[in-house]
Every structure is written in C-alpha cells, then in structure tokens.
C-alpha positions as CSV (number, residue, x, y, z in Angstrom):
1,M,28.5,-21.3,15.9
2,A,29.3,-17.8,15.2
3,D,32.7,-18.4,17.2
4,L,34.6,-21.4,18.8
5,Y,35.0,-21.4,23.0
6,F,37.7,-22.4,24.6
7,S,36.1,-25.6,25.8
8,D,32.9,-27.1,27.1
9,D,33.3,-25.9,30.4
10,Q,30.2,-24.3,32.0
11,P,29.8,-21.8,34.7
12,T,28.7,-22.8,38.2
13,A,24.9,-21.1,39.3
14,A,26.8,-18.8,41.5
15,E,29.1,-17.4,38.8
16,A,26.4,-17.0,36.2
17,A,24.2,-15.1,38.9
18,A,27.4,-13.0,39.5
19,V,27.5,-12.2,35.8
20,E,23.7,-11.7,35.9
21,S,24.0,-9.1,38.4
22,V,26.1,-6.9,36.4
23,L,24.4,-7.3,33.1
24,G,20.9,-7.3,34.2
25,G,18.7,-7.3,31.0
26,E,21.6,-6.5,28.9
27,R,22.9,-9.3,26.5
28,A,23.5,-10.4,23.1
29,V,21.1,-12.5,21.0
30,T,22.4,-15.9,20.5
31,V,23.7,-16.2,17.3
32,E,23.3,-19.7,15.5
33,T,24.6,-19.1,12.2
34,E,27.7,-17.4,10.8
35,R,25.5,-14.8,9.4
36,L,25.4,-11.2,11.1
37,V,23.2,-8.5,10.2
38,R,24.5,-5.2,10.8
39,A,22.0,-4.3,13.7
40,G,23.4,-7.2,15.3
41,T,26.8,-6.4,15.1
42,R,25.9,-2.9,16.9
43,R,24.0,-4.6,19.5
44,R,27.5,-6.7,20.1
45,Q,29.6,-3.6,20.1
46,R,27.0,-1.5,22.8
47,L,27.7,-4.4,25.2
48,R,31.2,-4.9,25.2
49,H,31.8,-2.2,27.9
50,L,30.3,-4.6,30.2
51,L,33.3,-7.0,29.8
52,L,35.2,-5.7,32.7
53,P,32.4,-5.3,35.1
54,A,31.4,-8.8,34.1
55,L,35.3,-10.1,35.0
56,H,35.2,-8.4,38.3
57,A,32.1,-10.3,39.1
58,L,33.8,-13.4,38.3
59,Q,36.7,-12.5,40.2
60,R,35.0,-11.9,43.2
61,E,32.9,-14.9,43.3
62,A,35.3,-17.5,42.6
63,G,38.5,-15.9,43.4
64,L,39.5,-16.2,39.7
65,I,38.2,-16.2,36.2
66,S,37.3,-20.0,35.4
67,P,37.2,-21.0,32.0
68,G,33.1,-21.9,32.6
69,G,32.9,-18.3,33.9
70,L,34.6,-16.8,30.9
71,N,32.9,-18.9,28.4
72,H,29.6,-17.8,30.0
73,V,30.5,-14.0,29.6
74,C,31.5,-14.6,26.0
75,R,28.2,-16.2,25.0
76,Q,26.2,-13.4,26.8
77,L,28.4,-10.4,25.4
78,Q,29.2,-12.2,22.1
79,V,32.8,-11.1,22.7
80,P,35.3,-13.7,21.1
81,P,36.8,-15.8,23.7
82,A,40.3,-15.3,22.4
83,E,39.8,-11.7,22.9
84,A,38.2,-12.2,26.4
85,Y,41.0,-14.3,27.5
86,G,43.4,-11.5,26.2
87,V,41.7,-8.7,28.3
88,A,41.2,-10.9,31.5
89,T,45.2,-11.9,31.4
90,F,46.4,-8.2,30.8
91,Y,45.1,-7.1,34.5
92,E,47.2,-7.9,37.4
93,L,43.9,-8.3,39.7
94,F,42.3,-11.1,37.6
95,R,44.0,-14.6,37.9
96,V,43.1,-16.7,35.2
97,P,44.2,-20.8,35.8
98,E,44.8,-23.0,32.8
99,P,41.8,-24.9,32.0
100,G,41.3,-28.2,33.6
101,S,43.8,-27.4,36.5
102,D,42.5,-27.9,39.8
103,Q,42.2,-24.3,40.7
104,A,40.2,-24.0,37.7
105,R,37.7,-26.4,39.1
106,E,37.7,-25.6,42.7
107,G,38.2,-21.7,42.9
108,A,40.7,-19.9,44.7
109,G,40.6,-17.9,48.4
110,S,41.3,-14.5,49.1
111,V,44.7,-12.8,48.4
112,T,46.5,-10.3,50.4
113,H,48.5,-7.5,48.2
114,M,51.3,-5.9,50.0
115,C,53.2,-2.8,48.6
116,V,56.8,-3.5,47.6
117,D,57.6,0.2,46.7
118,A,59.7,2.6,48.3
119,P,57.5,4.3,51.0
120,C,56.5,0.9,52.4
121,R,59.6,-0.8,52.1
122,L,61.2,1.7,53.9
123,Q,59.4,0.9,57.3
124,P,61.4,-0.5,59.6
125,D,59.1,-3.6,60.2
126,Y,58.4,-4.1,56.6
127,E,60.0,-7.9,55.6
128,K,58.7,-8.9,59.4
129,R,55.2,-7.8,58.4
130,L,55.5,-9.7,54.9
131,A,57.1,-12.8,56.7
132,M,54.6,-13.2,59.1
133,L,51.7,-13.2,56.4
134,E,53.4,-15.6,54.4
135,Q,54.2,-17.8,57.5
136,A,50.4,-17.7,58.5
137,G,49.7,-19.5,55.1
138,E,47.9,-16.3,53.5
139,A,48.2,-16.1,49.7
140,V,50.6,-13.2,49.6
141,H,51.0,-10.9,46.5
142,R,53.8,-8.6,46.3
143,S,52.3,-5.7,44.7
144,P,53.2,-2.3,43.3
145,C,52.2,0.9,45.2
146,L,48.6,0.8,46.7
147,G,47.9,4.4,47.1
148,Q,48.3,3.9,50.9
149,C,52.0,6.0,51.3
150,D,50.4,8.2,53.8
151,A,50.1,5.1,56.2
152,P,52.3,2.6,55.1
153,P,52.7,-0.4,54.6
154,G,50.1,-0.8,52.1
155,V,48.0,-3.8,52.4
156,F,45.0,-4.7,50.3
157,I,42.8,-7.8,50.7
158,Q,40.9,-9.1,47.4
159,G,38.1,-11.2,48.9
160,R,36.2,-14.3,47.4
161,A,32.3,-14.1,47.9
162,E,33.0,-10.8,50.2
163,P,33.8,-7.3,49.4
164,D,37.6,-6.4,48.9
165,V,39.0,-4.2,51.6
166,V,41.9,-2.1,53.1
167,P,42.6,-3.1,56.3
168,Q,42.3,0.1,58.7
169,K,45.4,1.7,60.3
170,A,45.4,3.5,63.5
171,G,46.5,7.0,62.8
172,R,45.1,7.3,59.2
173,A,42.5,10.0,60.3
174,S,45.4,11.8,61.7
175,Q,46.9,12.6,58.3
176,F,44.3,15.0,57.5
177,A,45.9,17.3,60.0
178,T,48.7,17.9,57.2
179,V,46.5,19.8,55.3
180,Q,47.8,23.0,55.3
181,V,45.2,25.4,53.0
182,R,41.4,24.2,53.9
183,D,39.5,26.7,52.1
184,R,39.8,25.3,48.6
185,L,40.1,21.8,47.5
186,L,40.4,19.9,50.4
187,N,37.9,22.1,52.6
188,R,35.4,19.5,53.4
189,V,37.9,16.6,53.8
190,G,37.6,15.2,57.2
191,G,34.9,17.7,57.9
192,I,31.6,16.2,56.5
193,D,29.9,12.7,56.7
194,P,31.2,11.6,53.0
195,T,28.1,9.4,52.5
196,S,25.2,12.2,52.9
197,I,24.2,14.6,50.3
198,E,22.3,16.8,52.9
199,S,26.1,17.1,54.6
200,H,27.4,17.8,51.4
201,A,24.7,20.8,51.0
202,E,25.3,22.1,54.4
203,H,28.8,22.8,53.6
204,G,28.5,24.7,50.6
205,G,27.9,21.8,48.2
206,W,26.0,22.2,44.7
207,R,26.7,26.2,44.8
208,A,29.1,25.7,42.0
209,L,26.7,23.6,39.9
210,D,23.9,26.3,40.6
211,A,26.3,29.1,39.5
212,A,27.1,27.5,36.4
213,Y,23.7,27.1,35.6
214,A,23.2,30.9,36.1
215,M,26.4,31.5,34.2
216,G,25.6,29.5,31.0
217,A,27.8,26.9,29.4
218,D,29.9,29.4,27.3
219,A,30.4,31.6,30.4
220,V,31.8,28.4,32.5
221,I,34.2,27.7,30.1
222,Q,35.5,31.3,29.7
223,A,35.8,31.3,33.4
224,V,37.9,28.2,33.6
225,T,39.9,29.2,30.8
226,D,40.5,33.0,32.3
227,S,41.6,31.0,35.6
228,G,44.8,29.5,33.8
229,L,43.6,26.0,35.1
230,S,46.0,23.4,34.2
231,G,45.7,19.6,34.3
232,R,46.7,18.2,37.4
233,G,47.5,14.5,36.1
234,G,51.2,15.4,34.8
235,A,50.5,17.0,31.6
236,A,49.4,20.1,32.7
237,F,47.3,20.9,29.5
238,P,45.1,23.7,29.8
239,T,41.7,22.9,31.0
240,G,39.6,25.5,29.3
241,V,41.1,24.7,26.1
242,K,40.2,21.1,26.3
243,W,36.7,21.8,27.5
244,A,36.2,24.4,24.6
245,A,37.3,21.7,21.9
246,V,34.9,19.1,23.5
247,R,32.1,21.9,23.4
248,D,33.0,22.6,19.9
249,A,33.1,18.8,18.5
250,V,30.5,17.4,16.8
251,A,28.8,14.4,18.4
252,G,28.9,11.2,16.2
253,R,27.4,7.8,16.5
254,G,30.7,6.4,17.5
255,S,32.2,2.7,17.5
256,Q,29.0,1.6,19.3
257,G,26.9,2.9,16.5
258,G,24.6,4.4,19.3
259,P,23.3,7.6,19.5
260,P,25.5,10.7,19.3
261,A,27.0,11.5,22.7
262,K,29.8,13.2,24.2
263,H,31.7,12.4,27.6
264,I,33.3,13.4,30.6
265,V,35.9,11.0,32.2
266,A,37.2,11.5,35.5
267,N,40.8,9.4,35.5
268,A,41.0,8.3,39.1
269,D,43.1,5.3,38.1
270,E,46.0,6.8,40.2
271,S,48.6,4.4,39.9
272,E,52.0,6.5,40.1
273,P,54.1,5.0,43.1
274,G,53.6,7.8,45.8
275,T,50.3,9.3,44.7
276,F,47.2,9.2,47.1
277,K,45.4,12.3,46.6
278,D,42.5,11.0,44.7
279,R,42.0,8.6,47.2
280,V,42.0,10.8,49.9
281,V,39.3,13.1,48.0
282,M,37.2,10.3,46.9
283,E,36.9,8.6,50.2
284,N,36.2,11.9,52.2
285,D,34.4,14.3,49.7
286,P,33.1,12.2,46.8
287,F,29.9,14.5,46.2
288,S,32.6,17.4,45.2
289,I,33.6,15.1,42.5
290,I,30.2,14.4,41.1
291,E,29.2,18.2,41.1
292,A,32.6,18.9,39.3
293,M,31.5,16.4,36.8
294,A,28.4,17.8,36.5
295,V,29.6,21.2,35.6
296,A,31.9,19.8,33.2
297,G,29.2,17.9,31.5
298,Y,26.7,21.0,31.3
299,A,30.0,23.4,30.0
300,T,31.0,20.9,27.2
301,G,27.4,19.6,26.4
302,A,28.4,16.1,27.3
303,D,25.5,13.7,28.6
304,E,27.6,10.6,29.8
305,G,30.3,10.8,32.8
306,W,32.2,8.0,33.8
307,I,34.8,7.7,36.8
308,Y,37.4,5.1,36.3
309,I,38.7,4.2,39.8
310,R,41.9,1.9,40.3
311,G,40.7,-1.4,41.6
312,E,42.7,-1.3,44.8
313,Y,40.4,1.7,46.2
314,P,37.2,-0.3,47.4
315,L,36.2,2.4,49.9
316,A,36.6,5.1,47.6
317,T,34.5,2.9,44.9
318,D,31.7,2.4,47.3
319,R,31.8,6.2,48.4
320,I,31.7,7.4,44.7
321,R,28.6,5.0,43.8
322,T,26.8,6.0,47.1
323,A,27.3,9.8,45.8
324,I,26.0,9.1,42.4
325,E,22.8,7.2,43.5
326,Q,22.1,10.2,46.0
327,S,22.8,12.8,43.6
328,M,20.5,11.1,40.8
329,T,18.1,10.8,43.5
330,A,18.2,14.7,44.5
331,G,18.0,15.4,40.5
332,R,21.4,16.9,40.7
333,I,22.4,14.3,38.0
334,G,20.6,11.8,35.6
335,P,17.5,12.4,33.5
336,D,15.4,14.8,35.7
337,A,18.8,17.2,36.1
338,P,18.7,20.6,34.5
339,H,21.4,19.3,32.3
340,P,20.5,15.6,31.9
341,F,23.8,13.9,32.6
342,T,24.6,10.2,34.1
343,I,27.7,9.0,35.5
344,E,28.9,5.3,35.5
345,V,31.7,3.7,37.6
346,R,34.1,1.3,36.2
347,R,36.8,-0.2,38.4
348,G,40.5,-0.7,37.0
349,A,42.1,-4.0,37.6
350,G,45.6,-3.4,38.3
351,A,47.0,-2.1,35.3
352,Y,49.3,1.3,35.7
353,I,49.1,1.7,31.9
354,C,45.4,2.3,32.2
355,G,46.1,5.7,33.6
356,E,47.2,6.8,30.1
357,E,43.9,8.5,28.6
358,T,43.8,6.4,25.6
359,A,44.5,3.1,27.6
360,L,41.6,3.9,29.7
361,F,39.1,4.4,27.1
362,N,40.2,1.0,25.7
363,S,39.7,-0.5,29.0
364,I,36.0,1.0,29.4
365,E,35.2,-0.3,26.1
366,G,36.1,-3.8,27.0
367,F,39.6,-4.0,25.4
368,R,43.2,-4.6,26.6
369,G,44.1,-1.2,28.3
370,E,46.8,-0.4,25.5
371,P,47.4,3.2,24.5
372,R,46.2,4.5,21.0
373,N,48.2,6.4,18.5
374,K,47.5,10.2,18.7
375,P,46.2,12.1,16.6
376,P,43.1,11.9,16.7
377,F,42.8,13.3,20.1
378,P,40.2,12.5,22.9
379,T,38.7,15.9,22.2
380,T,37.1,14.6,19.0
381,N,37.8,10.8,19.0
382,G,37.9,9.8,22.7
383,L,35.8,7.1,24.3
384,F,33.7,5.1,22.1
385,D,35.4,7.3,19.5
386,Q,33.2,10.4,20.4
387,P,34.3,13.5,21.8
388,T,35.7,13.3,25.4
389,A,37.0,15.5,27.9
390,I,39.1,13.5,30.4
391,N,40.4,15.2,33.8
392,N,42.1,14.2,37.0
393,P,39.8,14.4,39.8
394,E,42.2,17.3,41.2
395,T,41.8,19.2,38.2
396,L,38.1,18.8,38.4
397,L,38.1,19.7,42.1
398,N,39.4,23.1,40.9
399,V,36.5,24.1,39.0
400,L,34.3,24.7,41.8
401,P,36.3,27.6,43.7
402,I,36.9,29.0,40.2
403,L,33.0,29.4,39.9
404,L,32.5,30.4,43.5
405,E,35.4,32.9,43.7
406,G,35.6,33.8,40.2
407,P,38.9,33.6,38.0
408,D,40.7,36.7,39.3
409,A,40.2,35.5,42.8
410,Y,41.5,32.1,42.0
411,R,44.7,33.6,40.2
412,A,45.4,35.4,43.3
413,V,46.8,32.2,45.1
414,G,50.0,30.8,43.3
415,T,51.9,32.4,41.0
416,D,51.2,34.3,37.4
417,R,51.9,31.6,35.1
418,S,50.9,28.8,37.8
419,P,47.8,29.9,39.6
420,G,45.9,28.0,42.3
421,T,46.9,25.3,44.7
422,R,48.3,21.9,44.5
423,L,47.9,18.8,46.4
424,F,51.1,17.0,47.2
425,C,51.6,13.5,48.4
426,L,54.4,13.5,51.1
427,S,55.8,10.0,51.7
428,G,58.9,8.2,52.8
429,R,61.4,9.4,55.5
430,V,59.5,12.3,56.7
431,A,57.9,12.8,60.3
432,R,54.5,13.4,58.7
433,P,53.5,12.0,55.6
434,G,50.4,13.1,54.4
435,L,48.3,15.1,51.7
436,Y,49.4,18.5,51.7
437,E,47.3,21.5,49.9
438,M,49.6,24.7,49.3
439,P,49.6,27.4,46.7
440,F,52.1,27.0,43.7
441,G,55.3,28.4,44.5
442,V,55.8,26.6,47.8
443,T,59.4,25.2,48.0
444,L,60.5,21.7,48.9
445,R,62.3,22.9,51.8
446,Q,59.1,24.6,53.1
447,L,57.0,21.2,52.4
448,L,59.8,19.4,54.5
449,E,59.6,21.9,57.1
450,L,55.7,21.3,57.4
451,A,56.1,17.7,57.4
452,D,58.5,18.2,60.7
453,G,61.6,17.4,58.8
454,V,63.5,14.3,57.1
455,I,63.8,11.4,59.8
456,D,65.7,7.8,59.8
457,A,64.4,4.4,59.9
458,D,64.4,5.0,64.0
459,G,62.4,8.3,63.5
460,Q,65.1,10.5,64.6
461,P,66.0,13.7,62.5
462,A,68.1,12.9,59.7
463,E,70.1,14.2,56.7
464,L,68.5,14.6,53.2
465,Q,69.8,12.3,50.7
466,A,67.1,13.0,47.9
467,V,63.5,13.7,46.8
468,L,61.9,12.0,44.3
469,L,59.3,14.4,42.6
470,G,56.3,13.3,40.6
471,G,56.6,9.6,41.3
472,A,58.4,6.7,39.4
473,A,58.0,8.8,36.3
474,G,59.5,11.7,37.9
475,V,63.0,12.7,38.7
476,F,65.3,12.9,41.7
477,A,66.2,16.2,43.5
478,D,68.8,16.8,45.8
479,A,69.6,19.6,48.7
480,A,70.5,21.9,46.0
481,S,67.0,21.9,44.7
482,L,65.5,22.8,47.8
483,D,64.4,26.0,47.1
484,V,63.4,25.9,43.8
485,P,59.7,27.2,43.8
486,L,57.3,24.2,42.8
487,T,55.6,25.8,39.9
488,L,55.5,24.7,36.2
489,E,57.7,27.1,35.1
490,D,60.4,26.8,37.6
491,T,60.7,23.0,37.5
492,R,60.6,22.8,33.9
493,E,63.8,25.3,33.9
494,A,65.6,23.5,36.6
495,G,65.2,20.1,34.9
496,L,62.6,18.9,37.3
497,T,59.1,17.7,37.2
498,M,55.9,18.4,39.2
499,G,54.0,15.4,37.9
500,S,51.1,13.9,39.8
501,G,52.4,15.9,43.0
502,V,54.6,13.2,44.5
503,V,56.9,14.3,47.0
504,M,58.9,11.0,48.1
505,V,61.9,11.7,50.7
506,F,64.9,9.8,51.1
507,D,67.4,10.1,54.2
508,A,70.9,9.4,54.1
509,S,70.8,5.9,55.1
510,V,68.8,4.8,52.2
511,D,70.2,2.5,49.5
512,M,69.3,4.4,46.3
513,A,70.4,1.7,44.1
514,D,67.8,-0.9,45.5
515,V,65.3,2.2,45.2
516,C,66.2,2.7,41.3
517,R,66.4,-1.0,40.8
518,R,62.8,-1.2,42.1
519,I,61.5,1.9,39.6
520,A,63.2,-0.1,36.9
521,Q,61.4,-3.3,37.7
522,F,58.3,-1.4,38.1
523,F,58.5,0.1,34.3
524,R,59.6,-3.6,33.1
525,N,56.4,-5.1,34.5
526,E,54.1,-2.2,34.0
527,S,54.9,-1.8,30.1
528,C,52.0,-3.1,28.2
529,G,54.6,-4.3,25.3
530,Q,53.0,-2.9,22.6
531,C,55.7,-0.9,21.1
532,V,59.3,-1.7,20.9
533,P,61.1,0.9,22.4
534,C,59.4,0.6,25.8
535,R,59.0,-3.1,25.7
536,V,62.7,-3.3,24.9
537,G,64.1,-0.6,26.9
538,A,62.3,-1.0,30.1
539,V,63.9,-4.3,30.2
540,R,67.2,-3.3,29.3
541,Q,67.3,-0.7,32.0
542,H,66.5,-2.8,34.5
543,E,68.9,-5.5,33.5
544,M,71.4,-2.7,33.7
545,L,70.9,-1.8,37.2
546,V,70.7,-5.6,38.4
547,H,74.3,-5.9,36.6
548,I,75.9,-3.0,38.3
549,G,74.3,-3.4,41.8
550,S,75.7,-0.8,43.9
551,G,78.9,-0.1,42.1
552,P,79.8,2.7,39.2
553,A,78.0,2.1,35.8
554,S,81.0,1.7,33.0
555,A,81.0,4.3,30.3
556,E,79.5,1.8,28.2
557,Q,76.9,0.8,30.1
558,R,75.8,4.5,30.7
559,S,76.1,5.3,26.9
560,L,73.6,2.7,26.3
561,H,71.2,3.5,29.0
562,D,71.3,7.2,27.6
563,E,70.6,5.8,23.9
564,M,67.8,3.5,25.0
565,N,66.4,6.4,27.1
566,R,66.3,8.8,24.0
567,A,64.7,6.0,22.2
568,M,61.9,5.6,24.6
569,V,61.3,9.3,24.6
570,D,61.2,9.6,20.8
571,A,59.6,6.6,19.6
572,A,57.1,5.4,22.4
573,I,53.7,5.5,21.8
574,C,52.7,6.7,25.3
575,G,53.9,8.9,28.4
576,L,54.9,5.5,30.2
577,G,57.8,5.0,27.6
578,H,58.7,8.6,27.5
579,T,59.1,8.5,31.1
580,A,60.4,5.1,32.2
581,G,63.9,6.5,32.3
582,S,63.5,9.8,33.8
583,A,64.0,8.8,37.6
584,V,67.1,6.7,36.7
585,T,68.6,9.0,34.4
586,S,68.3,11.6,37.0
587,A,69.9,9.6,40.0
588,L,72.9,8.8,37.6
589,N,73.0,12.5,36.9
590,L,73.2,13.2,40.5
591,G,75.5,10.5,41.5
592,L,73.0,8.7,43.6
593,I,74.0,5.5,41.8
594,G,76.4,4.4,39.4
C-alpha cells in the first residue's frame, strides 16, 4: 500500500454515497505500490481541495466523521490519513470520535449550537433558554458568535441526514428598518426576491458588469483606484492597488500543477464576534456579490472565483449557490460569459482563524487552516500558490456603485481620506440592533441615536458604559469618544479602530470583567497554536483575567500583560495574535476592568 490507514473500518453505504455526491467523477487512481509517477502526484494534488466538502458530507450524513468514513475519503482523494485526521479535528463543526467507540459505530444526532458571546449573553432570558434546551435532552454546544447579533440569542442547528438550519425568529425581517442609506450597498436588501435572477435584473442588476465590459479591464481598475476604495474586512488595504497587482502578476501552474490561473476569493467567513453584515447581504442580495466577483475577475484577468462562507450560515450558502447556478444558466458567469469565469462555494467549519486570508487559502486547499508567513503575498502567491485577489463581500459590493456613478460621485459621500459608506453592525444594549449603512464620518453618538439609544436589561433608557469597536479584535471606547468621526484616519488618531464595523454597546449595569474574560477565552480557544507568541500569550491573558476576577490587577500582572501583548503584536504570524490583546488592553486603560 502507498500509505497506512488508521484501521480496517469501512464506510457505510450512506457515507460512501454522501462522499460520492461531492466527488462525482473526481477521485485518485488507486495506488498499489510505493512508486508514484509525477503525473500521479499532480493528480492527487488537484483532488485535495475536495477534502473539506467531503468532510462536510460525512458530518451531515452520520453526525460525525467516522473512522470508516475518513478512511474512505483518504482512499478516494489519496490524502494521508494523519493529515486528513489533522484537518478534521481542526474544525469546531466536525465531530471526530475515537476509533472503536460506540459513537463511532452508531453515529450521532443533531447538535444545537447556542452563542455564548456578549450580545447574546446580555439577553435577560439567556440562561433560561440555555437551561431549557439542555433539560430537554438536546445536545447543546456553547458556541462563539454565530453572526446573529441583530436578533439574539444566536442559535444554529447542525442536522444529521438533514440540512443545517438557523431557526427563524420573530422580528428578524424588521431589522432592515435600521438601514439608513438605501441607495448604495443595501439598496436591494429587503426589496427583491433573493432567489430570482430576474428580480435582480429588474432592480438594476448586471448594469455594473455590463459597464465594466464597455469600459475595459484597465479602466475598471483605474476607476476603483480613483475612488479611494479600501478593504472593509479590517486591514483597509487599497482595493485598486490589490487588483492591479493581480492583473500584472504572471499566472503559473501553481501547487496543483494544473493550467495557469488567477483567482478571486470572497472572504465571507465573518466570525468576528458582533459581525453579521455579510450574512445579511448574502441572504438578501446574493446576485450582487456574484456580479461584483465577475467584475473583479474581468478586471484582473482571473478565471476562477471562490466564495468561502462560514459553516454556520446555511441560508446564505443556499442563496449564493442558487445565485451561481442561475447566473451560469443566464451566461453571466461560466464558460459562456463574455469573460469566462467560474465560481465555487466552500463552507467553513467553525474556525475563526480561517478569516485570515492565507489560513483561508489553506482551508480551501484541504489543509489545516493555519496562516502562512508573508511574503510572498497573495497577489502573486495566493490560492494554490497562484495570483489571488481576496476581498471581503462589503468591499466587493462597493465596486458596483463606483462603476455606475463614477469615482468622483462615489467620493462625494464620506470624507476625503475615507470615501463612501460603511456597514455598521450594532448590537448589545441598544433599542434597535441591526445593520446600518452610513457615510464615513458618522459618529458613535449619531449611530446610538439612530438605534434609539442605550437600554438596560429591561429595555429602559440607560447610561452608556462602553462600546466595543471592531469586535473581539477591536478596542473599547467610552463616552469621551462618542463624537470621534468614524473614519480610518480619525479612529487611528484617537487610538480606536473600525475593524469589521462592529459597534457592540454596553450599559452601566454590564459586568465588563465578565465580558473581557469571555473575549480572552475566545482568543485562547481560537488560536491555531502555530506560533508561540499567540499560543502562549492568549492563554496567559485569559489566566490573568480569571485570577483577578472583578478586582484590580496588580502592577506585576499589568506589566506581564503588557509585555505579552507587545510580544504578540511584534512576533505573531497573523492578525489574530496581533489583535488578541487589543480589547483587554483598552479595557484596562479605560478603567473598565482591573
């Protein structure tokens, strides 16, 4: 044999059929000797990117990844079992039992995931709801943020032999009333049939893509550059510069050994606590994301597109897949489009770190979602080691009005250095949580007024204690920062951050020590463990907060925390380590804890 397997376990007929539904005719040639010719190695490399979908198929069928099912996937894809096991155990949504256990033989049932992060835990009946689920005998998993902060508490049911589902909550549709600017990014949200390409076209869809074809690829990139559009995922890198770099890069054969290619990747793995903007757009205006990706593909010369959606977003995944199918049938994407461009969907499986761009690449390729060292950068060596433009869905959506209005009209909204609008995810102790699209330059005070103000646990007007800007990777602000314009330049000068657009509100009654402990626990759990500064620093930060409780931190503890935070910022491989201590440090500086 070319490799050793964990055991002699075989898949059930249902498991084999589930894997077959994902792989179709794609599988490796069975290797009966130790000798592998080069072509065989390349074939195996080209199949490995199907590992994550195959694991999802097994999880859905049996409620877990059984030893027999994993062996079957390894044989079909020629992935070494140790590596496949490492991938399966990396993700929160995959359950991998011990070989020979009763669970491995019998499978498992559905699991109800319930969010434990601040916007959900602040609900008055949170503990009661959680206890009711557990007392009813349901398998309950206490999960990090599920992206449902606009209608807490977040619940996600991971089914067995049936689709995953997010239970509908009364009032979710009313959250669209909080959208304040409806002529740009969110102009179609709540006003179209998100499952119909005809509805998209009737409401102005495809006009931007047609305009791109009429302008020419270079003119599209120039317009995006002139608009001043920057990334909305947190790093704020100039989008036009990124696209131009991919356009100018030489497409090689890449790690798969296949034909030369360039890629467009939509990073919709929004796992930052307090963030839900991508979910709202994907569920309610999916064709706009497809259109924007097609524009990006044409402008950069990319012929392959990928949308990586977090695994806890089943409805968004279904809507995007429907939009892709209809767009291909209509000739808007696919081999018959004016610029041939295909799009594939990949579901994440519950790993916050996969929001980091290079970790996301590894996840798609069928490896553990661990970040890569930079350089090289994605624009030359990205997905499959080929030129890649990776953008947040909000960033991509901004391209459509730029092409329709022109860069000058686009820059007329917002500020000179931060043009355009921004999506803000308001959650926590506000009267009207939801998604707000506002021009750059709006203040926290204005956002809170639009949300009808700060409230307490009983829904009564209350005093503001703090706002967490940017999510767990962001920083806390107090009342002294209410009038700081929310722009890239002003927040940076004030020592704040925009991050992913999270605005999480806490009234004076909230125990901020408890909130910060949960943030520290989140990073302790989500660190991939690859680099020492993050692996050790995240653990020590959580231990310190547990030790001090609600009391003050000693000078020695504060000094140790600051030293660990500096080490993470300076030496961690990726942004998780760089920002793991940001919120806690700001809370200490403001006197919210310690």
